[in-house]
C-alpha positions in Angstrom: -28.4 185.7 141.3 -26.9 189.0 141.7 -27.4 191.9 144.1 -30.0 194.3 143.1 -27.7 197.3 144.4 -24.1 196.8 143.1 -22.6 199.1 145.6 -22.5 199.6 149.5 -24.8 202.9 149.2 -28.3 202.3 151.1 -31.1 203.0 148.8 -34.7 202.4 148.5 -34.3 198.9 146.9 -33.0 195.9 149.0 -29.2 195.3 148.4 -29.7 191.4 148.0 -32.1 189.7 145.6 -31.9 186.1 147.3 -30.9 185.4 150.8 -30.1 182.5 153.2 -31.4 183.5 156.8 -29.7 181.4 159.6 -31.7 181.1 162.4 -30.3 179.3 165.6 -32.7 177.3 167.6 -32.1 179.6 170.5 -33.4 182.3 168.5 -36.5 180.7 168.3 -36.7 180.1 172.2 -36.6 183.9 173.0 -36.2 184.4 176.6 -36.9 180.8 177.6 -34.1 178.4 178.0 -35.3 175.6 176.1 -38.5 175.1 173.6 -40.3 177.4 171.1 -41.6 180.9 172.3 -44.9 181.6 170.5 -44.3 185.4 170.6 -40.6 185.1 169.3 -41.8 183.1 166.4 -44.6 185.7 165.6 -42.0 188.6 165.7 -39.4 186.8 163.5 -42.4 185.8 161.1 -43.4 189.5 160.9 -39.6 190.4 160.1 -39.5 187.8 157.5 -42.7 188.9 155.7 -41.4 192.4 155.5 -38.6 191.7 153.6 -40.5 189.1 151.4 -42.9 192.2 150.7 -39.9 194.0 149.2 -39.4 191.2 146.7 -36.5 189.6 148.2 -36.1 185.8 147.7 -35.8 184.3 151.3 -34.7 180.7 152.1 -34.3 179.8 155.7 -31.9 177.3 157.6 -33.1 176.7 161.2 -31.0 175.0 163.8 -32.4 172.9 166.8 -30.2 173.7 169.9 -33.4 175.0 171.7 -34.7 171.4 171.6 -31.5 169.2 171.4 -28.2 170.1 172.3 -26.3 167.2 170.7 -22.9 165.8 172.0 -22.1 169.0 173.9 -25.4 168.9 175.8 -28.2 166.6 175.9 -26.5 163.7 174.4 -23.6 163.2 176.6 -22.1 159.6 176.2 -24.7 158.8 173.2 -23.3 157.7 169.8 -22.3 160.8 167.7 -24.5 159.8 164.8 -27.4 159.0 166.7 -27.2 162.4 168.6 -26.8 164.3 165.3 -29.9 162.5 163.7 -31.9 163.4 166.7 -30.8 167.0 166.1 -31.9 166.9 162.6 -35.5 166.0 164.0 -35.4 169.1 166.2 -34.6 171.4 163.3 -37.8 169.9 161.6 -39.8 170.7 164.7 -38.7 174.4 164.6 -39.3 174.7 160.8 -42.9 173.6 161.2 -43.3 176.1 164.0 -41.7 178.9 161.9 -43.9 177.7 158.8 -47.0 177.9 161.0 -46.1 181.5 162.1 -45.5 182.6 158.7 -48.8 181.0 157.2 -50.8 182.7 160.0 -49.9 186.0 158.6 -50.5 184.9 154.9 -46.9 184.2 153.7 -46.7 181.3 151.4 -44.2 178.9 152.9 -42.7 175.6 152.1 -40.5 173.5 154.4 -38.1 170.9 152.7 -36.3 168.4 154.6 -33.0 166.5 153.8 -34.2 163.7 155.7 -37.3 162.4 153.8 -40.6 162.6 155.8 -43.4 163.3 153.1 -46.0 163.6 155.5 -44.9 166.6 157.0 -42.7 168.5 154.3 -41.2 168.1 150.9 -37.9 166.5 150.3 -35.0 168.8 149.5 -34.8 169.2 145.9 -32.5 171.8 144.6 -34.6 173.1 141.4 -38.1 172.7 143.5 -36.4 175.0 146.0 -35.5 177.8 143.5 -38.7 177.5 141.8 -40.6 178.1 145.1 -38.3 181.0 145.5 -38.8 182.5 142.2 -42.8 182.2 142.9 -42.3 184.4 146.1 -42.6 181.4 148.6 -40.6 181.3 151.5 -38.5 178.1 151.8 -37.3 176.8 155.1 -34.5 174.0 154.7 -34.6 171.6 157.7 -33.0 168.3 158.7 -29.4 169.8 158.5 -27.4 168.3 155.5 -29.0 165.0 156.2 -25.9 163.6 157.3 -24.4 163.3 161.0 -21.0 165.3 161.9 -22.2 168.4 159.8 -23.7 171.6 161.5 -26.5 173.6 160.4 -24.0 176.4 159.9 -22.6 174.0 157.3 -26.0 173.4 156.0 -26.5 177.3 155.6 -23.2 177.5 153.3 -24.2 174.5 151.3 -27.7 175.6 150.5 -26.3 179.2 150.0 -24.0 177.7 147.2 -26.6 175.6 145.7 -29.3 178.1 145.4 -26.8 181.0 144.5 -27.7 183.2 147.3 -26.0 186.7 147.5 -25.6 186.6 151.1 -26.0 184.3 154.3 -27.8 186.8 157.1 -26.7 184.8 160.3 -29.1 186.0 162.8 -27.5 185.7 166.3 -29.4 185.7 169.7 -27.6 187.6 172.5 -24.7 189.2 170.4 -24.8 192.0 167.6 -21.9 190.8 165.5 -18.4 189.3 165.6 -16.1 190.4 168.6 -12.1 189.8 169.0 -13.4 187.7 172.0 -16.5 186.5 173.8 -18.0 189.9 174.9 -19.9 188.0 177.7 -16.7 186.9 179.2 -14.4 189.7 178.1 -15.8 193.4 178.7 -13.0 194.9 176.7 -13.6 192.7 173.4 -14.0 194.9 170.3 -16.5 194.6 167.8 -15.4 193.9 164.2 -17.3 195.8 161.3 -15.5 193.5 158.7 -13.1 190.8 158.1 -12.2 187.9 155.8 -13.2 184.3 156.2 -9.5 183.4 156.8 -9.3 185.7 159.7 -12.1 183.6 161.3 -10.1 180.4 161.0 -6.7 181.9 161.8 -8.0 183.9 164.9 -10.3 181.0 166.0 -13.3 183.3 166.3 -16.3 181.2 167.2 -18.7 182.5 164.5 -19.3 179.2 162.5 -17.5 175.9 162.1 -14.5 175.5 160.1 -16.4 173.5 157.3 -18.9 176.0 156.9 -16.5 178.9 156.8 -14.1 177.1 154.4 -17.3 176.5 152.3 -18.3 180.2 152.3 -14.8 181.2 151.6 -14.4 178.8 148.7 -17.5 179.8 147.1 -17.4 183.5 147.7 -20.5 183.9 149.8 -20.6 186.6 152.0 -21.7 186.4 155.7 -23.6 189.2 157.7 -23.6 188.3 161.3 -26.2 190.7 163.4 -28.5 190.3 166.3 -31.9 189.1 165.8 -33.1 190.6 169.0 -33.7 194.3 167.7 -37.0 194.4 165.8 -36.4 195.3 162.2 -32.9 194.3 161.9 -33.6 191.7 159.2 -35.0 194.4 156.9 -31.8 196.6 157.7 -29.7 193.8 156.8 -31.2 193.3 153.4 -31.4 197.2 152.7 -27.5 197.1 153.2 -27.4 199.3 156.4 -24.4 199.2 158.5 -25.2 196.7 161.2 -23.5 193.7 162.5 -20.3 192.2 160.9 -19.7 191.6 157.3 -17.5 188.6 156.4 -15.9 187.9 153.1 -16.7 190.1 150.2 -15.3 193.8 150.4 -17.8 196.4 150.3 
């Protein structure tokens, strides 16, 4: 796939033809500490519908941190592989909730899981996913990579490479881009408008894990980090407006 607009000028047409939208589990929790907030699901679904109506092919990777925090939280002392499989199941729950929100506003949606569970979702098949996108359906990838020890950030990078997405849109909860340090802890932290993947690795910026960062860098997949909190930001991102932080490809 190629971008519909080859330069950085913001025009009337979307800049990207096919995108991976990476949503953290926390983004689906909204103002709650845990769980799924129906109003937040509705708001995100409406924003996804908006870009789908522009002709953008939308695939989504969801996290599960609002339900299961894995070894760093809920699963302390648990076997790592077991904890990771439980996290995969949490992402399926989020994917089904998001699918329900999208279909309630007449957006044709398919959930594909890397862990097979045919009663609730299709198994992940690359060619079938691409065909769904070509038919204008939103595809939600759940279950992570299907393997323990890999994050949903790595899933986003992997799926983006597989379906030849133009960009990964990383919608963050509570932060509007990448900073030189954690802005919650360091008020003097400076927001970065653009940087290279190698800088993320070298500077230890906590954007995504090293595996996901390397995968994006090796496959030349640009990453846009922005806030999901402001209504309309997903549309602004696909239209090429200057929001968030762009990583990778020079603009």
